[in-house]
C-alpha positions as CSV (number, residue, x, y, z in Angstrom):
1,M,103.8,-102.1,83.7
2,D,105.9,-103.7,81.2
3,S,103.7,-105.7,78.4
4,V,105.5,-108.9,78.7
5,L,104.7,-109.0,82.5
6,Q,101.0,-108.0,81.9
7,M,100.7,-110.8,79.3
8,I,102.0,-113.3,81.7
9,I,99.8,-111.9,84.4
10,Y,96.6,-112.2,82.4
11,F,97.7,-115.6,81.2
12,L,98.3,-116.9,84.7
13,I,94.7,-115.4,85.6
14,G,93.1,-117.2,83.0
15,L,95.2,-120.4,83.5
16,F,93.9,-120.3,87.4
17,A,90.3,-119.5,86.5
18,G,90.3,-122.2,83.8
19,F,91.3,-124.7,86.4
20,M,88.7,-123.7,88.7
21,S,86.1,-124.0,85.9
22,G,87.0,-127.4,84.8
23,M,87.6,-128.6,88.5
24,F,84.2,-127.1,89.9
25,G,81.7,-126.6,86.9
26,V,81.6,-122.9,87.6
27,G,82.0,-120.5,84.7
28,G,85.2,-119.2,86.3
29,G,84.0,-115.5,86.8
30,S,84.1,-116.0,90.4
31,V,88.0,-116.4,90.3
32,R,88.7,-114.4,87.0
33,I,87.1,-111.2,87.8
34,P,88.3,-110.5,91.1
35,L,92.0,-111.3,89.9
36,L,91.4,-108.9,86.7
37,Y,90.1,-106.4,89.0
38,A,93.0,-106.6,91.3
39,A,95.4,-106.4,88.3
40,G,93.9,-102.7,87.7
41,L,91.2,-103.4,85.2
42,P,87.8,-101.6,85.4
43,L,85.2,-104.0,87.0
44,I,82.8,-103.5,84.0
45,C,85.6,-104.5,81.7
46,A,86.5,-107.6,83.9
47,F,82.8,-108.5,83.5
48,G,83.2,-108.2,79.5
49,I,86.6,-110.3,79.3
50,N,85.1,-113.0,81.5
51,L,81.9,-113.5,79.5
52,L,83.9,-113.8,76.5
53,T,86.4,-116.1,77.9
54,I,83.8,-118.6,79.6
55,P,82.4,-120.1,76.4
56,L,85.7,-121.5,75.1
57,S,86.9,-122.7,78.6
58,S,83.3,-124.2,79.4
59,L,83.5,-125.9,76.2
60,I,86.8,-127.6,77.1
61,G,85.4,-128.6,80.2
62,A,82.3,-129.7,78.8
63,I,84.1,-132.2,76.4
64,S,85.9,-133.5,79.3
65,H,82.9,-134.2,81.2
66,R,80.4,-135.0,78.1
67,Q,79.5,-138.4,79.4
68,N,77.8,-136.7,82.5
69,I,75.7,-134.2,80.6
70,N,71.9,-133.9,81.2
71,F,70.9,-132.6,77.7
72,K,67.2,-132.8,78.7
73,V,67.9,-130.4,81.6
74,A,70.4,-128.5,80.0
75,R,68.1,-127.3,77.3
76,F,65.6,-125.7,79.7
77,V,68.8,-123.9,81.7
78,I,70.0,-122.6,78.6
79,I,66.7,-120.9,77.5
80,G,65.8,-119.5,80.5
81,G,69.6,-118.5,81.1
82,I,70.1,-116.8,77.9
83,L,66.8,-114.6,78.3
84,G,68.1,-113.8,81.9
85,T,71.8,-112.9,80.6
86,V,70.7,-110.5,78.3
87,T,68.3,-108.9,80.2
88,G,70.7,-108.4,83.1
89,A,73.5,-107.5,80.7
90,F,71.6,-104.1,79.4
91,L,71.3,-103.2,83.3
92,T,74.9,-103.6,84.1
93,E,76.1,-100.0,82.7
94,S,74.1,-98.1,84.9
95,I,74.8,-99.7,88.1
96,P,77.6,-98.1,90.2
97,T,80.9,-100.2,91.1
98,L,80.1,-100.6,94.7
99,V,76.3,-101.9,94.4
100,L,77.9,-104.6,91.5
101,A,80.6,-105.5,94.1
102,V,77.8,-106.1,96.7
103,I,75.6,-108.1,94.3
104,F,78.7,-110.3,93.6
105,F,79.2,-110.8,97.2
106,I,75.2,-112.0,97.9
107,V,75.3,-114.1,95.0
108,S,78.4,-116.0,96.1
109,V,77.1,-116.6,99.2
110,I,73.7,-118.0,97.8
111,T,75.9,-120.1,95.8
112,V,77.5,-121.9,98.8
113,F,74.2,-122.4,100.4
114,G,73.0,-124.0,97.2
115,I,75.7,-126.6,97.1
116,Y,74.4,-127.8,100.5
117,F,70.9,-127.3,99.8
118,D,69.8,-130.9,100.2
119,R,71.1,-130.9,103.7
120,I,70.1,-127.5,104.7
121,F,66.4,-127.8,103.4
122,P,65.9,-131.8,103.0
123,K,62.1,-131.2,102.8
124,I,62.1,-128.6,100.1
125,Y,64.7,-130.8,98.4
126,R,62.5,-134.0,98.1
127,K,59.7,-132.1,96.6
128,D,59.4,-132.5,92.8
129,N,60.9,-129.4,91.4
130,T,62.4,-130.6,88.0
131,G,59.6,-129.6,85.6
132,A,60.5,-127.3,82.5
133,R,58.7,-124.2,83.7
134,F,60.4,-124.1,86.9
135,I,64.0,-125.1,85.6
136,I,63.5,-122.0,82.8
137,S,62.2,-119.4,85.3
138,T,64.9,-120.1,87.9
139,A,67.6,-120.0,85.3
140,F,66.3,-116.8,84.3
141,F,66.5,-115.5,87.8
142,L,69.9,-116.8,88.4
143,N,71.5,-115.6,85.2
144,L,69.7,-112.0,85.9
145,L,71.7,-111.8,89.2
146,T,74.9,-113.4,87.8
147,I,75.2,-111.3,85.0
148,M,75.1,-108.2,87.1
149,R,78.3,-109.1,88.7
150,G,79.9,-110.4,85.3
151,G,79.0,-113.9,85.3
152,S,77.3,-116.5,83.2
153,G,75.1,-118.3,85.8
154,G,77.8,-120.9,86.3
155,S,78.7,-120.2,89.6
156,L,74.9,-121.0,90.6
157,F,74.1,-123.7,88.2
158,P,75.8,-126.5,90.1
159,P,74.1,-125.8,93.4
160,F,70.9,-125.4,91.5
161,L,71.3,-128.6,89.5
162,R,72.0,-130.2,92.7
163,M,68.6,-129.1,93.9
164,I,66.8,-130.5,91.2
165,K,68.4,-134.0,92.4
166,L,71.4,-134.1,89.8
167,D,74.4,-135.8,91.2
168,M,77.5,-133.6,91.7
169,R,79.3,-135.0,88.6
170,N,76.1,-134.5,86.3
171,A,75.5,-130.8,87.9
172,I,79.1,-129.9,86.8
173,A,78.9,-131.1,83.4
174,T,75.5,-129.7,82.7
175,S,76.6,-126.3,84.0
176,L,79.5,-126.5,82.0
177,F,77.4,-127.1,79.0
178,A,75.0,-124.5,79.7
179,T,77.4,-121.7,80.3
180,I,78.7,-122.0,77.0
181,F,75.5,-120.3,75.5
182,T,74.6,-118.0,78.3
183,S,77.9,-116.4,78.7
184,F,78.1,-115.9,74.7
185,A,74.8,-114.1,74.7
186,G,76.4,-111.6,77.4
187,A,79.5,-111.4,75.8
188,I,78.0,-109.9,72.5
189,V,76.2,-107.2,74.9
190,F,79.3,-106.3,76.4
191,W,81.3,-106.3,73.3
192,Y,78.8,-104.1,71.4
193,R,79.0,-101.6,74.3
194,G,82.7,-101.2,74.0
195,N,83.6,-103.0,77.3
196,M,86.0,-105.5,75.9
197,I,89.8,-104.7,76.3
198,W,91.5,-107.1,73.4
199,F,94.9,-107.5,74.8
200,P,94.2,-108.9,78.3
201,A,91.1,-110.7,76.9
202,L,93.1,-112.9,74.7
203,C,95.8,-113.4,77.3
204,V,93.0,-114.7,79.6
205,L,91.2,-116.7,77.2
206,T,94.4,-118.7,76.3
207,G,95.3,-119.5,79.9
208,S,91.6,-120.4,80.3
209,I,91.5,-122.9,77.9
210,V,94.8,-124.7,79.1
211,G,93.6,-124.5,82.7
212,A,90.0,-125.8,82.0
213,R,91.2,-128.8,80.6
214,I,93.6,-129.4,83.4
215,G,91.0,-128.9,85.9
216,S,88.4,-131.0,84.2
217,L,90.7,-134.2,84.2
218,I,91.3,-133.5,87.9
219,S,87.8,-133.3,88.7
220,L,87.0,-136.5,87.1
221,K,89.4,-138.2,89.6
222,T,88.3,-136.1,92.8
223,K,85.7,-137.2,95.3
224,P,82.5,-135.1,95.2
225,E,82.5,-134.2,98.6
226,W,86.2,-132.7,98.3
227,I,84.8,-130.9,95.2
228,E,82.1,-129.3,97.2
229,I,84.2,-128.1,99.8
230,G,86.8,-126.4,97.5
231,L,84.3,-124.6,95.6
232,S,82.7,-123.1,98.8
233,I,86.0,-122.0,100.1
234,F,87.3,-119.9,97.0
235,V,83.8,-118.5,95.9
236,I,83.3,-117.0,99.8
237,I,87.2,-115.8,99.9
238,L,87.3,-114.0,96.3
239,S,83.7,-112.6,96.8
240,L,84.9,-110.6,100.0
241,F,88.2,-109.6,98.3
242,V,86.0,-108.0,95.6
243,L,83.7,-106.4,98.3
244,F,86.7,-105.1,100.2
245,K,88.4,-103.6,96.9
246,A,85.1,-101.7,96.1
247,L,84.7,-100.5,99.7
248,R,88.1,-99.0,99.4
């Protein structure tokens, strides 16, 4: 494929994923990884590029949402998230592609259930589950799962934060802030192992920064219920695509 065409494709992938990141408060991996995989990159390299891209695109989104960040909750999410990310990152190299794809699909389904947790499990939702120990341990587990599908925890953080009674806008903002740190920790591990291809990474990174800014501005003007529906649809469609491609 011509290098200029490749550059355009990678930029557009980054632009779209960055938009989704800013719009829905996710790291963007639910979009970025399937598209990079479809573009011909090995799944493990798509993981590495995704983790490299998330800190800057999340930073752009977090700046736009800065007034809605819950810093008290964010610090506990960051502590547990970084520990889970580093632990899981060292496990991914030995896991077959199909297994990683299955994990990607399962985590994506959990994500959608988490978005509607307060409506599906109202009794559990009403319990007091906002303590530091609970937040740190849950963030550890979520990142341990998501790093095995190349993510930073960002796809599961908004549903989890909704579960501990943050409203949708606070959940998005806090998720974006936390994923700056959790994804950077994972990117270091993947870079150290040589799972980073720099040409597509820089193209995707540039597109993601632009897309994150646009998505964040639109998100602030969009009704929370429409954000929830849009996030659910995109996560499921893209997770099915990854699973289908791995099975083939």
